[in-house]
C-alpha angles and dihedrals in degrees: 000000000000091000091052090048090050091052089052093051091052094050096259098117094148090058090046090054090051090053091050092049088054090048090051090053089053089051090053093047098044100036090222101135104166095119097028095112091050091050090057093044093052093045088054091052091051093047090055090060094053104065143311087262088066093057095095091049089049091050089051090052092051092049091048090049090054092046093051092047090050092047089052089047090235109193106143098061117024119215109260102226115169122250100254124132090288100087133055116263093230117052114240120243120231125183093338093308124111114223107224120224116194 
């Protein structure tokens, strides 16, 4: 993930996306899914830097990141999706806890 993020910072988002695609294949093969949500989130971030045509793919990645986090019942470290038009303006409330959106 750090390599893909470094590619993004240096303006090589396409290469970063390829690295993340390879990482996602490893996740599928190994079944180790601890960072799966973060892989999707980071891929969405990189896709947003490519072009406006990639926006729908980025949105799909952010939604998938949230789905994976929910499936894993992630509570200790929320997924850091950006505040684009993908998330509700008011955070939902669940069991008396407010889910924080950055």
